[in-house]
Structure formats: structure tokens, C-alpha cells
TORVEX-639177 format. One record per residue (C-alpha): x, y, z; residue number from 1. Coordinates in steps of 0.05 Angstrom, whole numbers. Example, Ala and Ser with C-alpha at 12.3 -4.5 7.8 and 13.67 -1.06 7.14 Angstrom:
+--------+--------+--------+------+
|      u |      v |      w | resi |
+--------+--------+--------+------+
|    246 |    -90 |    156 |    1 |
|    273 |    -21 |    143 |    2 |
+--------+--------+--------+------+
END
This chain:
+--------+--------+--------+------+
|      u |      v |      w | resi |
+--------+--------+--------+------+
|   1428 |   3111 |    697 |    1 |
|   1483 |   3076 |    737 |    2 |
|   1459 |   3004 |    741 |    3 |
|   1434 |   2951 |    693 |    4 |
|   1358 |   2945 |    697 |    5 |
|   1331 |   2877 |    675 |    6 |
|   1259 |   2894 |    691 |    7 |
|   1212 |   2853 |    647 |    8 |
|   1259 |   2794 |    642 |    9 |
|   1246 |   2730 |    681 |   10 |
|   1294 |   2674 |    699 |   11 |
|   1283 |   2601 |    680 |   12 |
|   1319 |   2540 |    708 |   13 |
|   1389 |   2531 |    680 |   14 |
|   1415 |   2479 |    632 |   15 |
|   1483 |   2449 |    644 |   16 |
|   1535 |   2416 |    599 |   17 |
|   1600 |   2400 |    636 |   18 |
|   1625 |   2465 |    665 |   19 |
|   1579 |   2509 |    624 |   20 |
|   1513 |   2534 |    653 |   21 |
|   1463 |   2575 |    612 |   22 |
|   1407 |   2611 |    649 |   23 |
|   1350 |   2630 |    602 |   24 |
|   1320 |   2700 |    607 |   25 |
|   1249 |   2706 |    581 |   26 |
|   1200 |   2763 |    568 |   27 |
|   1126 |   2759 |    578 |   28 |
|   1119 |   2807 |    519 |   29 |
|   1171 |   2827 |    466 |   30 |
|   1196 |   2898 |    467 |   31 |
|   1156 |   2939 |    417 |   32 |
|   1192 |   2983 |    366 |   33 |
|   1261 |   2952 |    362 |   34 |
|   1290 |   2891 |    326 |   35 |
|   1361 |   2866 |    320 |   36 |
|   1390 |   2832 |    259 |   37 |
|   1457 |   2802 |    244 |   38 |
|   1504 |   2829 |    190 |   39 |
|   1550 |   2773 |    166 |   40 |
|   1622 |   2790 |    149 |   41 |
|   1656 |   2744 |    100 |   42 |
|   1718 |   2706 |    120 |   43 |
|   1753 |   2698 |    186 |   44 |
|   1806 |   2752 |    179 |   45 |
|   1816 |   2812 |    224 |   46 |
|   1775 |   2875 |    219 |   47 |
|   1800 |   2946 |    225 |   48 |
|   1753 |   3002 |    249 |   49 |
|   1767 |   3075 |    235 |   50 |
|   1748 |   3111 |    299 |   51 |
|   1750 |   3180 |    267 |   52 |
|   1804 |   3211 |    312 |   53 |
|   1866 |   3185 |    276 |   54 |
|   1862 |   3120 |    315 |   55 |
|   1841 |   3051 |    293 |   56 |
|   1815 |   2989 |    328 |   57 |
|   1836 |   2920 |    302 |   58 |
|   1806 |   2854 |    324 |   59 |
|   1772 |   2790 |    301 |   60 |
|   1703 |   2817 |    280 |   61 |
|   1659 |   2761 |    252 |   62 |
|   1595 |   2801 |    247 |   63 |
|   1557 |   2864 |    264 |   64 |
|   1488 |   2877 |    292 |   65 |
|   1436 |   2922 |    260 |   66 |
|   1385 |   2956 |    305 |   67 |
|   1321 |   2971 |    267 |   68 |
|   1272 |   3019 |    301 |   69 |
|   1227 |   3031 |    240 |   70 |
|   1169 |   2999 |    278 |   71 |
|   1150 |   2955 |    219 |   72 |
|   1180 |   2893 |    250 |   73 |
|   1158 |   2904 |    321 |   74 |
|   1121 |   2844 |    348 |   75 |
|   1120 |   2810 |    280 |   76 |
|   1158 |   2752 |    251 |   77 |
|   1219 |   2772 |    210 |   78 |
|   1283 |   2741 |    184 |   79 |
|   1353 |   2767 |    194 |   80 |
|   1384 |   2801 |    135 |   81 |
|   1459 |   2804 |    120 |   82 |
|   1512 |   2831 |     74 |   83 |
|   1576 |   2799 |     49 |   84 |
|   1639 |   2839 |     47 |   85 |
|   1691 |   2818 |     -4 |   86 |
|   1693 |   2792 |    -75 |   87 |
|   1641 |   2754 |   -115 |   88 |
|   1604 |   2696 |    -84 |   89 |
|   1646 |   2633 |    -83 |   90 |
|   1710 |   2670 |    -99 |   91 |
|   1766 |   2651 |    -52 |   92 |
|   1814 |   2707 |    -33 |   93 |
|   1888 |   2698 |    -47 |   94 |
|   1906 |   2724 |     23 |   95 |
|   1869 |   2735 |     88 |   96 |
|   1827 |   2797 |     78 |   97 |
|   1827 |   2855 |    127 |   98 |
|   1757 |   2885 |    131 |   99 |
|   1757 |   2961 |    138 |  100 |
|   1697 |   2989 |    175 |  101 |
|   1679 |   3061 |    191 |  102 |
|   1660 |   3075 |    264 |  103 |
|   1637 |   3026 |    317 |  104 |
|   1565 |   3051 |    309 |  105 |
|   1540 |   3081 |    244 |  106 |
|   1471 |   3097 |    220 |  107 |
|   1449 |   3070 |    153 |  108 |
|   1442 |   3128 |    106 |  109 |
|   1369 |   3146 |     94 |  110 |
|   1344 |   3090 |    140 |  111 |
|   1324 |   3083 |    212 |  112 |
|   1375 |   3029 |    223 |  113 |
|   1440 |   3030 |    263 |  114 |
|   1498 |   2983 |    249 |  115 |
|   1543 |   2971 |    308 |  116 |
|   1597 |   2920 |    326 |  117 |
|   1573 |   2879 |    386 |  118 |
|   1622 |   2874 |    444 |  119 |
|   1676 |   2911 |    405 |  120 |
|   1640 |   2976 |    421 |  121 |
|   1652 |   2960 |    495 |  122 |
|   1723 |   2934 |    486 |  123 |
|   1743 |   2997 |    449 |  124 |
|   1716 |   3038 |    507 |  125 |
|   1761 |   2999 |    555 |  126 |
|   1822 |   3005 |    510 |  127 |
|   1809 |   3080 |    505 |  128 |
|   1811 |   3088 |    581 |  129 |
|   1860 |   3146 |    591 |  130 |
|   1888 |   3129 |    523 |  131 |
|   1921 |   3198 |    516 |  132 |
|   1971 |   3180 |    570 |  133 |
|   2007 |   3231 |    615 |  134 |
|   1973 |   3298 |    617 |  135 |
|   2034 |   3331 |    648 |  136 |
|   2105 |   3323 |    622 |  137 |
|   2136 |   3293 |    684 |  138 |
|   2209 |   3270 |    679 |  139 |
|   2191 |   3197 |    694 |  140 |
|   2151 |   3189 |    630 |  141 |
|   2186 |   3177 |    564 |  142 |
|   2179 |   3224 |    505 |  143 |
|   2142 |   3169 |    469 |  144 |
|   2091 |   3165 |    526 |  145 |
|   2079 |   3240 |    523 |  146 |
|   2075 |   3242 |    447 |  147 |
|   2034 |   3178 |    434 |  148 |
|   2001 |   3162 |    500 |  149 |
|   1982 |   3088 |    508 |  150 |
|   1984 |   3075 |    433 |  151 |
|   1987 |   3020 |    413 |  152 |
|   1946 |   2987 |    468 |  153 |
|   1926 |   2914 |    464 |  154 |
|   1888 |   2864 |    506 |  155 |
|   1881 |   2789 |    497 |  156 |
|   1814 |   2751 |    491 |  157 |
|   1790 |   2683 |    468 |  158 |
|   1739 |   2669 |    414 |  159 |
|   1680 |   2628 |    440 |  160 |
|   1696 |   2567 |    397 |  161 |
|   1763 |   2561 |    435 |  162 |
|   1729 |   2559 |    504 |  163 |
|   1724 |   2484 |    521 |  164 |
|   1652 |   2458 |    521 |  165 |
|   1619 |   2523 |    499 |  166 |
|   1605 |   2505 |    427 |  167 |
|   1575 |   2438 |    446 |  168 |
|   1533 |   2469 |    501 |  169 |
|   1504 |   2522 |    455 |  170 |
|   1488 |   2468 |    403 |  171 |
|   1449 |   2422 |    449 |  172 |
|   1414 |   2471 |    496 |  173 |
|   1340 |   2481 |    483 |  174 |
|   1309 |   2550 |    477 |  175 |
|   1251 |   2568 |    522 |  176 |
|   1186 |   2599 |    496 |  177 |
|   1194 |   2674 |    500 |  178 |
|   1269 |   2670 |    511 |  179 |
|   1302 |   2737 |    497 |  180 |
|   1370 |   2727 |    530 |  181 |
|   1417 |   2685 |    570 |  182 |
|   1466 |   2689 |    627 |  183 |
|   1527 |   2647 |    610 |  184 |
|   1567 |   2616 |    667 |  185 |
|   1632 |   2577 |    662 |  186 |
|   1652 |   2541 |    725 |  187 |
|   1593 |   2577 |    758 |  188 |
|   1628 |   2644 |    746 |  189 |
|   1587 |   2693 |    704 |  190 |
|   1622 |   2698 |    637 |  191 |
|   1573 |   2739 |    597 |  192 |
|   1502 |   2766 |    593 |  193 |
|   1464 |   2772 |    528 |  194 |
|   1395 |   2803 |    520 |  195 |
|   1355 |   2822 |    458 |  196 |
|   1285 |   2853 |    449 |  197 |
|   1248 |   2796 |    414 |  198 |
|   1248 |   2719 |    418 |  199 |
|   1258 |   2713 |    343 |  200 |
|   1319 |   2758 |    348 |  201 |
|   1347 |   2712 |    402 |  202 |
|   1333 |   2649 |    363 |  203 |
|   1374 |   2676 |    304 |  204 |
|   1429 |   2708 |    346 |  205 |
|   1438 |   2651 |    397 |  206 |
|   1492 |   2617 |    354 |  207 |
|   1533 |   2681 |    352 |  208 |
|   1553 |   2670 |    425 |  209 |
|   1605 |   2620 |    401 |  210 |
|   1637 |   2675 |    359 |  211 |
|   1640 |   2726 |    415 |  212 |
|   1703 |   2744 |    454 |  213 |
|   1714 |   2719 |    525 |  214 |
|   1765 |   2738 |    577 |  215 |
|   1825 |   2699 |    601 |  216 |
|   1791 |   2681 |    667 |  217 |
|   1732 |   2649 |    631 |  218 |
|   1778 |   2607 |    587 |  219 |
|   1817 |   2583 |    649 |  220 |
|   1753 |   2564 |    686 |  221 |
|   1729 |   2525 |    626 |  222 |
|   1795 |   2490 |    615 |  223 |
|   1812 |   2471 |    687 |  224 |
|   1744 |   2473 |    722 |  225 |
|   1703 |   2412 |    741 |  226 |
|   1631 |   2399 |    717 |  227 |
|   1580 |   2441 |    755 |  228 |
|   1517 |   2412 |    789 |  229 |
|   1452 |   2412 |    749 |  230 |
|   1389 |   2447 |    772 |  231 |
|   1343 |   2398 |    808 |  232 |
|   1275 |   2408 |    838 |  233 |
|   1243 |   2362 |    890 |  234 |
|   1169 |   2364 |    905 |  235 |
|   1147 |   2328 |    967 |  236 |
|   1080 |   2292 |    970 |  237 |
|   1044 |   2264 |   1029 |  238 |
|   1001 |   2300 |   1080 |  239 |
|    986 |   2370 |   1057 |  240 |
|   1027 |   2359 |    994 |  241 |
|   1011 |   2345 |    921 |  242 |
|    942 |   2313 |    912 |  243 |
|    922 |   2339 |    843 |  244 |
|    950 |   2367 |    779 |  245 |
|    936 |   2437 |    805 |  246 |
|    978 |   2423 |    867 |  247 |
|   1034 |   2396 |    823 |  248 |
|   1031 |   2458 |    779 |  249 |
|   1033 |   2504 |    839 |  250 |
|   1092 |   2466 |    869 |  251 |
|   1130 |   2470 |    803 |  252 |
|   1119 |   2545 |    799 |  253 |
|   1143 |   2553 |    870 |  254 |
|   1207 |   2516 |    852 |  255 |
|   1217 |   2563 |    793 |  256 |
|   1207 |   2624 |    839 |  257 |
|   1257 |   2596 |    889 |  258 |
|   1308 |   2586 |    833 |  259 |
|   1298 |   2657 |    808 |  260 |
|   1307 |   2687 |    878 |  261 |
|   1369 |   2645 |    890 |  262 |
|   1398 |   2665 |    823 |  263 |
|   1384 |   2739 |    829 |  264 |
|   1410 |   2741 |    900 |  265 |
|   1474 |   2701 |    889 |  266 |
|   1498 |   2684 |    819 |  267 |
|   1484 |   2749 |    782 |  268 |
|   1491 |   2796 |    842 |  269 |
|   1556 |   2829 |    822 |  270 |
|   1531 |   2844 |    752 |  271 |
|   1466 |   2875 |    775 |  272 |
|   1489 |   2912 |    838 |  273 |
|   1551 |   2945 |    809 |  274 |
|   1548 |   3020 |    795 |  275 |
|   1574 |   3032 |    724 |  276 |
|   1597 |   3094 |    685 |  277 |
|   1552 |   3097 |    623 |  278 |
|   1570 |   3133 |    559 |  279 |
|   1515 |   3145 |    508 |  280 |
|   1540 |   3127 |    439 |  281 |
|   1477 |   3138 |    397 |  282 |
|   1404 |   3156 |    403 |  283 |
|   1360 |   3112 |    359 |  284 |
|   1290 |   3140 |    362 |  285 |
|   1262 |   3124 |    431 |  286 |
|   1323 |   3080 |    447 |  287 |
|   1393 |   3098 |    470 |  288 |
|   1456 |   3057 |    456 |  289 |
|   1506 |   3060 |    513 |  290 |
|   1572 |   3028 |    532 |  291 |
|   1594 |   3022 |    604 |  292 |
|   1655 |   3013 |    648 |  293 |
|   1657 |   2986 |    719 |  294 |
|   1686 |   3026 |    778 |  295 |
|   1751 |   2985 |    776 |  296 |
|   1749 |   2972 |    851 |  297 |
|   1800 |   2927 |    885 |  298 |
|   1744 |   2889 |    920 |  299 |
|   1753 |   2819 |    892 |  300 |
|   1684 |   2821 |    860 |  301 |
|   1673 |   2806 |    787 |  302 |
|   1671 |   2866 |    741 |  303 |
|   1644 |   2872 |    670 |  304 |
|   1647 |   2920 |    613 |  305 |
|   1592 |   2920 |    561 |  306 |
|   1541 |   2956 |    519 |  307 |
|   1466 |   2961 |    523 |  308 |
|   1406 |   2993 |    490 |  309 |
|   1354 |   3022 |    539 |  310 |
|   1285 |   3052 |    529 |  311 |
|   1262 |   3119 |    556 |  312 |
|   1248 |   3087 |    624 |  313 |
|   1319 |   3061 |    630 |  314 |
|   1299 |   2988 |    621 |  315 |
|   1348 |   2943 |    585 |  316 |
|   1327 |   2923 |    515 |  317 |
|   1394 |   2897 |    490 |  318 |
|   1455 |   2877 |    531 |  319 |
|   1522 |   2844 |    519 |  320 |
|   1578 |   2840 |    570 |  321 |
|   1651 |   2819 |    575 |  322 |
|   1681 |   2797 |    641 |  323 |
|   1748 |   2829 |    657 |  324 |
|   1806 |   2788 |    685 |  325 |
|   1839 |   2808 |    750 |  326 |
|   1897 |   2836 |    711 |  327 |
|   1851 |   2880 |    669 |  328 |
|   1816 |   2905 |    731 |  329 |
|   1882 |   2923 |    763 |  330 |
|   1904 |   2959 |    700 |  331 |
|   1839 |   3000 |    698 |  332 |
|   1846 |   3016 |    772 |  333 |
|   1919 |   3039 |    764 |  334 |
|   1904 |   3082 |    703 |  335 |
|   1847 |   3117 |    740 |  336 |
|   1891 |   3131 |    801 |  337 |
|   1948 |   3157 |    757 |  338 |
|   1901 |   3202 |    718 |  339 |
|   1870 |   3227 |    783 |  340 |
|   1939 |   3248 |    807 |  341 |
|   1958 |   3281 |    740 |  342 |
|   2004 |   3221 |    725 |  343 |
|   2052 |   3242 |    781 |  344 |
|   2083 |   3178 |    808 |  345 |
|   2099 |   3207 |    876 |  346 |
|   2028 |   3234 |    887 |  347 |
|   1999 |   3169 |    863 |  348 |
|   2041 |   3131 |    914 |  349 |
|   2014 |   3177 |    969 |  350 |
|   1943 |   3168 |    946 |  351 |
|   1951 |   3092 |    946 |  352 |
|   1986 |   3092 |   1013 |  353 |
|   2048 |   3057 |    985 |  354 |
|   2119 |   3073 |    962 |  355 |
|   2146 |   3103 |    898 |  356 |
|   2181 |   3037 |    882 |  357 |
|   2115 |   2999 |    890 |  358 |
|   2079 |   3046 |    841 |  359 |
|   2135 |   3035 |    790 |  360 |
|   2128 |   2960 |    800 |  361 |
|   2053 |   2964 |    788 |  362 |
|   2062 |   3005 |    725 |  363 |
|   2111 |   2954 |    698 |  364 |
|   2067 |   2896 |    720 |  365 |
|   2009 |   2927 |    682 |  366 |
|   2049 |   2924 |    618 |  367 |
|   2061 |   3000 |    617 |  368 |
|   2135 |   2997 |    635 |  369 |
|   2156 |   3019 |    565 |  370 |
|   2123 |   3087 |    578 |  371 |
|   2173 |   3102 |    634 |  372 |
|   2240 |   3136 |    625 |  373 |
|   2284 |   3081 |    653 |  374 |
|   2342 |   3128 |    671 |  375 |
|   2300 |   3179 |    708 |  376 |
|   2261 |   3125 |    745 |  377 |
|   2325 |   3089 |    766 |  378 |
|   2354 |   3155 |    793 |  379 |
|   2290 |   3170 |    832 |  380 |
|   2290 |   3100 |    861 |  381 |
|   2362 |   3109 |    885 |  382 |
|   2343 |   3177 |    915 |  383 |
|   2284 |   3147 |    953 |  384 |
|   2328 |   3090 |    979 |  385 |
|   2383 |   3137 |   1002 |  386 |
|   2332 |   3184 |   1033 |  387 |
+--------+--------+--------+------+
END
């Protein structure tokens, strides 16, 4: 599996509020055998996740998802269940609590349920990209870089409620019958994709979009972008046109098909046509939980990280994505090129077709300058200039 397969999901005309556009995704039939529930975390403080390899992940974690593949809820109505982490009900903490969680994805003991942290599973995979740092002790890298790698590594993101217009859009948009997902655009740039197996799951989890994390680019588009045009459909009457309700129905369906073709061919093209590197995190019965990274190409196209649950045929049952900023794409690209050249700056410069000084500039521009030995790098720069 290298691409995202949205087979079984249909597109419905978008709803627009200011610069926010939501494109509903619907299923003719819910996916049998899997349901998603929300696990509520008390308070708005940070959460710390023990990753099991002497590293931790810290972020704003408002909730978790629980994947239930018992089969008892497949195709039937069910309500989300939750837990509260903290003191007794109604008891206010004296300080902001830090929730401590074990692993990004963990099976419930004795149950066919998997608790995982939506989106953070994908973000942790991006932060772990070549996290170990230099694999060879070259002189240019500091002792700290060789000993600790890229630790600590941090990236900035915005909570959904801080993205202008998003909270209001999610509140007023109507849900379609059979809706199991949405494609969220800000300034007509794809900000995120969200898919679940069952319409009832989506109805309950739709409000969680305002608590998700969004990239810097999305926030800028929402803050500075102008309102986007609404979807409109025009049906012509007259000779050979609409003469009955059946004709009107057929014309409306044709407009829906035209919208779906235009959307799949233009607006969501980069998401669906990109070849990703998938990592399986957990096997849940007949379903697999993956997280994925893009190729980090310097192509100017949008690139997403994310996580998904697929069935045995590779079809997407659950999906959540995070759009990377241009700076984050450049950092991923640089890290991969450095790792491919065993972290040798001179070889990396040759592979990139540029100079030693330019590679040093890119390393510093990516926020990794502290990993360099300033004295050795300065000497090498003088040697290259004199040579």
C-alpha cells in the first residue's frame, strides 16, 4: 500500500462559511466490523506519552479514539463512551494537570478495543524522522548531536479553535445522510481529511475537528485569505431540457457527478495521488492501523502526514491527516538527504548539487544549527573559500 484509497466514499457538494469549505464524504453502506468512539480527557492541560524507548511526546491532547472491532456494534446504533482522567467529578485541580499516557496506540486489556491518540500518532512519526541524528561521528557535528540526536525536537501547530472561522463553520454546517467523513479546506487549500467507518461515529466525532491540530499554513490562509466561492448548480430548461420531475432529478444528479469529478481531479489531487511511506502500528482483527509520511519532494505540491485504518483490501476505513508547512517539508527533505549521505555535509552538498556553505545554511535554516560544531564548521567554510 502506497496511496490512500477512498473507494466506497462519495463526494457531496461543499458547504462554505467565509474562507472555510467542507466537502462531505458519504458511504452507501457503513463499514461492517469496526466502530470508533471518543475517549474524553479531563482538562485542557498538556499530555505526555511514554513511547517506550526512553523518549516522550508532549502536546495538547484533548481526547483519544477507541477502535472497537468486537463486531457487536457493526451496523447498529451505539453511543460513544468515555473516561475522565483526574480527580473526583467537579473537583477543580490546584494546578494545570499533565496527563501521562502509555504508548500512542494501546490495546485495552482483555478486550478487542484499541485506544490511540488521533493525529498525534502521525505527528510523532514525523518528529521521529531520523531522530537519532548523525550515524557517523563527523567533526562538523557537536558531541551533543552525536549523543542525543535531534532530542528535543519540537514543531508548532494551531488548535482548531484558534483557526479563524473554523469553529463557526463546524457549528452551522449540516451533516448529509450517510456522511462518514469530510475534506476540510481553508482558502481552498486542503487543510485536513477525516474519515470514519459509520455515520453515527461521524455525527459524534464531527465536533472534535475544532480540537485537532492544524499547520501554520492553514492558520495563515484562514487569517489572511478572502471568502471562497460557494458551490452553485445551474440547470437549463427549454428545448430538450427539464420538462418533468424526473428530468429535474436527473439534471441534479448530473450536477453532483460533475462536482465530484471536478473535486477529485483538482482539489484533492495531491492528497490522493501522492505515494506515501506507510508504517503499520497495530493489527486490529481484520483491520490495520498505519501512519504515513509523504516523499518530502521539493515539488511545490501540498504534502500531508497522517494515520489511517485499512481493511484487508487496502480500502480506507479511518483517516486523519495534517498538512505540513513549506518549512516542515524542507526540513523533512533535508533530513532524508543528510541521512542518505551518512550525515556527511560535503557528500550531501554534492548530492544536492550545491555548495558546502549552502548546506550549512539550510541546516541552520531548518532549526538544526545547534547540532553543528561552530568552530569546525567555520574552519571548513574558510577552507572552501580559500580553495
